[in-house]
Residue frames relative to the residue before (quaternion, step in Angstrom):
aa qw qx qy qz dx dy dz
M 1.0000 0.0000 0.0000 0.0000 0.00 0.00 0.00
S 0.4479 -0.7144 0.4722 0.2567 3.57 -0.82 1.01
K 0.6526 -0.5152 0.3822 0.4033 3.56 -1.29 0.33
K 0.6300 0.5315 -0.3383 0.4541 3.57 1.05 -0.71
A 0.6522 0.5017 -0.3108 0.4757 3.58 0.98 -0.82
L 0.6329 0.5271 -0.3262 0.4638 3.58 1.02 -0.79
F 0.6560 0.5170 -0.3106 0.4538 3.58 0.97 -0.88
V 0.6584 0.5074 -0.3107 0.4611 3.57 0.94 -0.90
N 0.6681 0.4881 -0.3032 0.4728 3.60 0.93 -0.86
A 0.6300 0.5227 -0.3329 0.4680 3.59 1.03 -0.76
L 0.6293 0.5339 -0.3223 0.4637 3.56 1.06 -0.78
T 0.6426 0.5233 -0.3159 0.4621 3.57 1.01 -0.80
F 0.7278 0.4362 -0.2438 0.4697 3.57 0.81 -1.02
A 0.5468 0.6206 -0.3968 0.3979 3.61 1.21 -0.36
R 0.5057 0.6651 -0.4165 0.3583 3.60 1.23 -0.38
V 0.6444 0.5545 -0.3209 0.4176 3.58 1.06 -0.76
P 0.7186 0.4107 -0.2913 0.4797 3.67 0.62 -0.92
L 0.6303 0.5456 -0.3450 0.4313 3.59 1.07 -0.64
I 0.6826 0.4546 -0.3086 0.4819 3.61 0.94 -0.76
F 0.6113 0.5101 -0.3585 0.4874 3.60 1.14 -0.49
L 0.5826 0.5559 -0.3640 0.4680 3.57 1.15 -0.59
W 0.6415 0.5081 -0.3160 0.4800 3.57 0.96 -0.89
A 0.6698 0.5153 -0.3086 0.4366 3.59 0.81 -1.01
G 0.6578 0.5238 -0.3118 0.4423 3.57 0.92 -0.90
F 0.7095 0.4418 -0.2622 0.4823 3.56 0.83 -0.97
A 0.6205 0.5489 -0.3444 0.4417 3.60 1.07 -0.71
V 0.6767 0.4668 -0.2870 0.4918 3.59 0.93 -0.89
W 0.6297 0.5327 -0.3268 0.4614 3.58 0.97 -0.84
Q 0.6560 0.5191 -0.3092 0.4522 3.57 0.91 -0.92
E 0.6816 0.4881 -0.2932 0.4596 3.60 0.90 -0.92
L 0.6709 0.4823 -0.2991 0.4773 3.58 0.94 -0.86
D 0.6226 0.5418 -0.3326 0.4563 3.57 1.06 -0.75
A 0.6657 0.4917 -0.2983 0.4754 3.58 0.98 -0.85
A 0.6727 0.5023 -0.2968 0.4551 3.58 0.97 -0.87
C 0.6944 0.4720 -0.2797 0.4655 3.57 0.88 -0.93
G 0.7004 0.4535 -0.2670 0.4821 3.54 1.11 -0.65
G 0.4231 -0.7321 0.4465 0.2927 3.57 1.27 -0.09
R 0.4811 0.6728 -0.4306 0.3612 3.56 1.16 0.59
D 0.4321 -0.6752 0.5325 0.2718 3.55 -1.14 0.63
A 0.7090 0.4198 -0.2440 0.5114 3.57 1.06 -0.78
P 0.4453 -0.6962 0.4895 0.2782 3.61 -0.97 0.76
S 0.5845 -0.5137 0.4700 0.4167 3.52 -1.33 0.15
L 0.4239 -0.7325 0.4700 0.2507 3.58 -0.54 1.15
M 0.6452 0.5335 -0.3290 0.4369 3.58 0.97 -0.84
L 0.6811 0.4751 -0.2910 0.4750 3.60 0.89 -0.92
A 0.6407 0.5249 -0.3269 0.4551 3.58 1.01 -0.80
V 0.6568 0.5040 -0.3055 0.4704 3.59 0.99 -0.84
L 0.6548 0.5077 -0.3145 0.4632 3.60 0.95 -0.86
A 0.6453 0.5088 -0.3165 0.4738 3.57 1.02 -0.82
S 0.6662 0.5030 -0.2998 0.4619 3.58 0.88 -0.93
L 0.6233 0.5410 -0.3357 0.4539 3.58 1.07 -0.74
G 0.6362 0.5223 -0.3238 0.4665 3.59 1.02 -0.80
M 0.6525 0.5041 -0.3069 0.4753 3.58 1.00 -0.86
L 0.6552 0.5222 -0.3097 0.4495 3.59 0.93 -0.89
L 0.6903 0.4753 -0.2856 0.4648 3.59 0.83 -0.98
S 0.6129 0.5431 -0.3456 0.4582 3.58 1.07 -0.70
G 0.6610 0.4999 -0.2965 0.4747 3.57 1.00 -0.83
L 0.6501 0.5261 -0.3211 0.4444 3.58 1.00 -0.78
T 0.5993 0.5499 -0.3782 0.4421 3.61 1.06 -0.58
D 0.6490 0.5043 -0.3185 0.4723 3.59 1.05 -0.73
L 0.6481 0.5320 -0.3142 0.4452 3.55 1.09 -0.72
W 0.8017 0.3721 -0.1568 0.4407 3.55 0.89 -0.94
D 0.5894 0.6075 -0.4051 0.3455 3.63 1.00 -0.57
G 0.6954 0.4598 -0.2793 0.4764 3.59 0.88 -0.91
R 0.6358 0.5372 -0.3277 0.4469 3.56 1.02 -0.82
L 0.6855 0.4700 -0.2884 0.4753 3.59 0.91 -0.88
A 0.6165 0.5509 -0.3513 0.4394 3.59 1.04 -0.74
R 0.6829 0.4627 -0.2890 0.4858 3.58 0.96 -0.83
Q 0.6581 0.5245 -0.3107 0.4420 3.58 0.97 -0.85
W 0.7502 0.3757 -0.1997 0.5061 3.58 0.99 -0.84
G 0.4496 -0.7195 0.4351 0.3015 3.60 1.25 -0.03
V 0.5291 0.6251 -0.4125 0.3989 3.59 1.04 0.76
V 0.2314 0.7721 -0.5493 0.2206 3.59 1.11 0.70
S 0.0033 0.8147 -0.5773 0.0541 3.58 -0.82 0.98
T 0.6293 -0.5172 0.4174 0.4027 3.54 -1.30 0.32
L 0.6031 0.5561 -0.3510 0.4514 3.57 1.07 -0.73
G 0.6677 0.5014 -0.2980 0.4625 3.56 0.93 -0.90
K 0.6518 0.5206 -0.3178 0.4507 3.57 0.99 -0.84
M 0.6905 0.4516 -0.2750 0.4937 3.58 1.10 -0.67
A 0.6798 0.5142 -0.2932 0.4331 3.57 0.97 -0.87
D 0.6272 0.5784 -0.3487 0.3880 3.59 0.95 -0.83
P 0.7079 0.4152 -0.2908 0.4920 3.67 0.75 -0.86
L 0.5942 0.5592 -0.3721 0.4425 3.60 1.13 -0.56
M 0.6611 0.4931 -0.3048 0.4762 3.59 0.97 -0.84
D 0.6033 0.5439 -0.3492 0.4672 3.57 1.12 -0.65
K 0.6506 0.5187 -0.3150 0.4565 3.58 0.99 -0.83
V 0.6154 0.5258 -0.3461 0.4744 3.58 1.05 -0.73
F 0.6094 0.5495 -0.3417 0.4582 3.57 1.04 -0.79
Y 0.6852 0.4764 -0.2888 0.4691 3.59 0.83 -0.98
L 0.6607 0.5293 -0.3092 0.4333 3.59 0.94 -0.90
V 0.7090 0.4226 -0.2523 0.5050 3.57 1.12 -0.62
A 0.7297 0.4911 -0.2678 0.3933 3.57 0.66 -1.13
F 0.7487 0.4396 -0.2598 0.4227 3.59 0.63 -1.04
P 0.6358 0.4885 -0.3613 0.4760 3.67 0.92 -0.60
V 0.6306 0.5181 -0.3399 0.4673 3.60 1.04 -0.72
L 0.6403 0.5143 -0.3250 0.4689 3.60 1.03 -0.74
V 0.6140 0.5275 -0.3481 0.4728 3.61 1.05 -0.72
W 0.6527 0.5007 -0.3063 0.4791 3.59 0.93 -0.90
H 0.6377 0.5376 -0.3181 0.4507 3.56 0.97 -0.90
A 0.6687 0.5033 -0.3034 0.4554 3.58 0.89 -0.93
A 0.6848 0.4782 -0.2867 0.4692 3.58 0.93 -0.91
H 0.6990 0.4914 -0.2745 0.4411 3.58 0.94 -0.90
S 0.7289 0.4427 -0.2405 0.4636 3.57 1.02 -0.78
G 0.4865 -0.6927 0.4200 0.3272 3.57 1.28 -0.08
A 0.2285 0.8139 -0.5051 0.1739 3.57 1.03 0.75
G 0.6121 -0.5567 0.3546 0.4355 3.58 1.22 -0.27
E 0.6245 -0.5836 0.3797 0.3539 3.54 -1.18 0.63
L 0.6386 0.5406 -0.3362 0.4325 3.60 0.95 -0.84
Q 0.6866 0.4778 -0.2875 0.4666 3.58 0.85 -0.96
T 0.6594 0.5103 -0.3108 0.4563 3.58 0.94 -0.85
L 0.6770 0.4821 -0.2926 0.4730 3.59 0.91 -0.89
S 0.6180 0.5449 -0.3403 0.4532 3.57 1.06 -0.74
L 0.6772 0.4783 -0.2824 0.4826 3.56 0.94 -0.90
L 0.6318 0.5316 -0.3311 0.4568 3.57 1.01 -0.77
G 0.6573 0.5040 -0.3053 0.4698 3.58 0.94 -0.87
L 0.6507 0.5117 -0.3114 0.4666 3.57 0.98 -0.86
T 0.6425 0.5304 -0.3172 0.4531 3.58 0.98 -0.84
I 0.6593 0.4972 -0.3054 0.4742 3.59 0.89 -0.92
L 0.6481 0.5226 -0.3147 0.4559 3.58 0.96 -0.89
Y 0.6411 0.5233 -0.3195 0.4616 3.60 0.94 -0.86
L 0.7047 0.4750 -0.2785 0.4475 3.57 0.80 -0.99
L 0.6431 0.5117 -0.3229 0.4694 3.59 1.01 -0.76
R 0.6590 0.5123 -0.3121 0.4538 3.56 0.91 -0.92
D 0.7063 0.4686 -0.2819 0.4495 3.59 0.81 -0.95
T 0.6100 0.5364 -0.3513 0.4655 3.59 1.09 -0.64
W 0.6704 0.4956 -0.2904 0.4697 3.58 0.96 -0.89
V 0.6649 0.4941 -0.3096 0.4669 3.60 0.92 -0.84
T 0.6084 0.5403 -0.3494 0.4646 3.60 1.06 -0.69
F 0.6374 0.5156 -0.3151 0.4781 3.56 1.02 -0.81
L 0.6567 0.5076 -0.3144 0.4607 3.60 0.91 -0.90
R 0.6457 0.5123 -0.3236 0.4647 3.59 0.95 -0.81
S 0.6316 0.5324 -0.3338 0.4541 3.59 1.00 -0.80
V 0.6472 0.4951 -0.3119 0.4886 3.57 1.01 -0.80
G 0.6548 0.5402 -0.3092 0.4287 3.57 0.94 -0.88
T 0.6379 0.5388 -0.3331 0.4380 3.59 1.02 -0.76
M 0.5615 0.5977 -0.3881 0.4204 3.60 1.19 -0.43
Y 0.7814 0.2945 -0.1346 0.5334 3.57 1.15 -0.60
G 0.6033 -0.6249 0.3358 0.3643 3.55 1.19 0.57
A 0.2987 0.7703 -0.5125 0.2341 3.59 1.11 0.58
D 0.4926 -0.6083 0.5287 0.3283 3.54 -1.26 0.52
V 0.1647 -0.8355 0.5211 0.0575 3.57 -0.39 1.25
G 0.3533 0.7395 -0.4979 0.2836 3.57 1.22 0.34
A 0.6180 -0.5669 0.3967 0.3732 3.55 -1.21 0.53
M 0.4097 -0.6869 0.5443 0.2529 3.57 -1.07 0.76
W 0.6772 -0.5228 0.3197 0.4073 3.56 -1.20 0.49
L 0.6476 0.5136 -0.3318 0.4546 3.59 0.99 -0.74
G 0.6241 0.5272 -0.3322 0.4715 3.55 1.09 -0.71
K 0.6436 0.5182 -0.3177 0.4651 3.56 1.05 -0.76
V 0.6332 0.5210 -0.3268 0.4699 3.58 1.02 -0.80
R 0.6497 0.5219 -0.3118 0.4564 3.56 0.93 -0.93
T 0.6699 0.4924 -0.2972 0.4696 3.56 0.91 -0.91
A 0.6560 0.5280 -0.3127 0.4395 3.57 0.93 -0.93
L 0.7066 0.4375 -0.2592 0.4921 3.59 1.05 -0.72
S 0.5711 0.6160 -0.3824 0.3849 3.59 1.17 -0.47
F 0.6405 0.5414 -0.3340 0.4302 3.59 0.99 -0.76
P 0.7190 0.3894 -0.2747 0.5059 3.67 0.69 -0.92
G 0.5968 0.5711 -0.3626 0.4315 3.59 1.12 -0.63
A 0.6747 0.4708 -0.2844 0.4921 3.56 0.89 -0.95
G 0.6330 0.5381 -0.3304 0.4479 3.58 1.06 -0.73
W 0.6556 0.5086 -0.3053 0.4672 3.58 0.99 -0.86
I 0.6350 0.5143 -0.3242 0.4766 3.59 1.02 -0.80
Y 0.6493 0.5209 -0.3230 0.4503 3.58 0.95 -0.86
V 0.6584 0.5066 -0.3200 0.4554 3.59 0.86 -0.89
Y 0.6253 0.5442 -0.3254 0.4549 3.56 1.02 -0.82
L 0.7117 0.4381 -0.2515 0.4882 3.57 0.91 -0.96
C 0.6381 0.5684 -0.3233 0.4064 3.54 0.97 -0.92
F 0.7798 0.3248 -0.1655 0.5089 3.56 0.83 -0.99
R 0.4107 -0.7651 0.4306 0.2459 3.54 1.36 0.37
W 0.0989 0.8254 -0.5454 0.1072 3.56 0.86 1.00
F 0.5733 0.5976 -0.3827 0.4094 3.57 1.21 -0.46
D 0.5602 0.6057 -0.3915 0.4075 3.60 1.19 -0.36
F 0.6275 0.5748 -0.3327 0.4064 3.56 1.18 -0.52
V 0.4341 0.7039 -0.4721 0.3052 3.59 1.23 0.00
R 0.5892 0.5727 -0.3690 0.4344 3.57 1.25 -0.30
V 0.6125 0.5451 -0.3413 0.4596 3.56 1.28 -0.30
D 0.4076 -0.7123 0.5158 0.2459 3.58 -0.94 0.87
N 0.4289 0.6682 -0.4776 0.3761 3.52 0.32 1.30
T 0.4837 -0.6987 0.4444 0.2833 3.58 -0.73 1.06
L 0.6231 0.5672 -0.3466 0.4121 3.58 0.98 -0.84
V 0.7654 0.3737 -0.2053 0.4820 3.57 0.74 -1.04
N 0.6603 0.5154 -0.3124 0.4481 3.59 1.10 -0.55
V 0.8137 0.2619 -0.0905 0.5110 3.56 0.96 -0.88
V 0.7263 0.4862 -0.2768 0.3993 3.57 0.60 -1.18
W 0.7115 0.4667 -0.2882 0.4393 3.61 0.68 -1.01
P 0.7052 0.4375 -0.3015 0.4695 3.66 0.66 -0.93
T 0.6541 0.5202 -0.3167 0.4487 3.58 0.99 -0.84
S 0.6330 0.5425 -0.3397 0.4355 3.59 1.00 -0.78
V 0.6499 0.5104 -0.3174 0.4652 3.58 1.01 -0.77
L 0.6640 0.4851 -0.2986 0.4844 3.59 0.93 -0.87
F 0.6219 0.5340 -0.3366 0.4635 3.59 1.09 -0.70
V 0.6364 0.5181 -0.3247 0.4702 3.59 0.97 -0.84
E 0.6668 0.4978 -0.2999 0.4666 3.57 0.93 -0.88
A 0.6389 0.5187 -0.3251 0.4659 3.60 1.04 -0.76
I 0.6397 0.5190 -0.3240 0.4652 3.61 0.97 -0.83
L 0.6646 0.4944 -0.3041 0.4705 3.60 0.92 -0.89
A 0.6374 0.5263 -0.3254 0.4592 3.59 1.03 -0.76
V 0.6607 0.5002 -0.3074 0.4677 3.60 0.93 -0.89
L 0.6525 0.5073 -0.3149 0.4666 3.59 0.92 -0.89
T 0.6451 0.5254 -0.3204 0.4531 3.58 1.00 -0.78
L 0.6657 0.4955 -0.3006 0.4700 3.58 0.94 -0.86
V 0.6675 0.4871 -0.3030 0.4747 3.59 0.91 -0.91
S 0.6326 0.5287 -0.3234 0.4643 3.57 1.02 -0.80
L 0.6247 0.5419 -0.3337 0.4525 3.60 0.99 -0.81
V 0.6756 0.4829 -0.2878 0.4770 3.57 0.91 -0.94
T 0.6508 0.5336 -0.3159 0.4382 3.60 0.94 -0.88
Y 0.6739 0.4796 -0.2942 0.4788 3.58 0.90 -0.92
T 0.6346 0.5375 -0.3339 0.4436 3.58 0.98 -0.83
R 0.6682 0.4931 -0.2980 0.4706 3.59 0.92 -0.88
A 0.6706 0.5122 -0.3058 0.4410 3.58 0.96 -0.87
Y 0.7582 0.3702 -0.1996 0.4983 3.59 1.00 -0.81
M 0.3947 0.7521 -0.4610 0.2572 3.60 1.23 -0.04
P 0.6338 0.5235 -0.3623 0.4393 3.68 0.90 -0.72
Y 0.6664 0.4833 -0.3041 0.4793 3.59 0.99 -0.80
L 0.6281 0.5325 -0.3324 0.4598 3.57 1.05 -0.75
K 0.6496 0.5071 -0.3159 0.4702 3.59 1.00 -0.81
R 0.6401 0.5207 -0.3280 0.4599 3.57 0.99 -0.82
A 0.6530 0.5145 -0.3070 0.4634 3.56 1.03 -0.80
L 0.6580 0.5079 -0.3050 0.4648 3.57 1.04 -0.79
E 0.7117 0.4463 -0.2484 0.4823 3.57 1.11 -0.72
R 0.5345 0.6529 -0.3953 0.3631 3.55 1.26 -0.32
K 0.2108 -0.7678 0.5948 0.1114 3.54 -0.99 0.89
E 0.2794 -0.7694 0.5575 0.1384 3.50 -0.77 1.10
N 0.4441 -0.6596 0.5335 0.2883 3.55 -1.15 0.64
L 0.2109 -0.7969 0.5576 0.0976 3.55 -0.62 1.14
């Protein structure tokens, strides 16, 4: 394996420790604020957490681009990239649900995040199954464009939700101001709604694309 291929694969797998870095600092920041009885978060912990989220997102942006530019696209990369994305979802969204519940963001925000998290996990589990079936018949298991769009928006979307929860912008609802009463909370719910719609459409798109392979698998008779 060439050095360029090694670098691209390392960039892909770096998404995992970076998102765990975000999770660690995000939880530490919330517990630190709660134990200290402070409304404002620790700026240093919030910045370190945000940096982990940012770098994790950048690995998704650059690994595929560099692989195509350097001509080192591989089956391993096509399989590893969506797997690393799933690790991101498995870590980021449950932590955001905990963050919302722990910080007192409100029942609506917590339930919205919980629903989005369940939807993400169900969709990715189903798509993983479809890809497994597709590999039995030599299908191209690379990510579809809609899946790439969803993933690309998931990183900044999760980051925006984290910043909202981290700095407790929901506390400003007590202030008589349209920006803090309406714009901020609505923007977060809007981001979550967009991610939910993309996830549902992506689920349907993948199902339709892999349906021929699924039918072949259902009709296949195994020798017992």
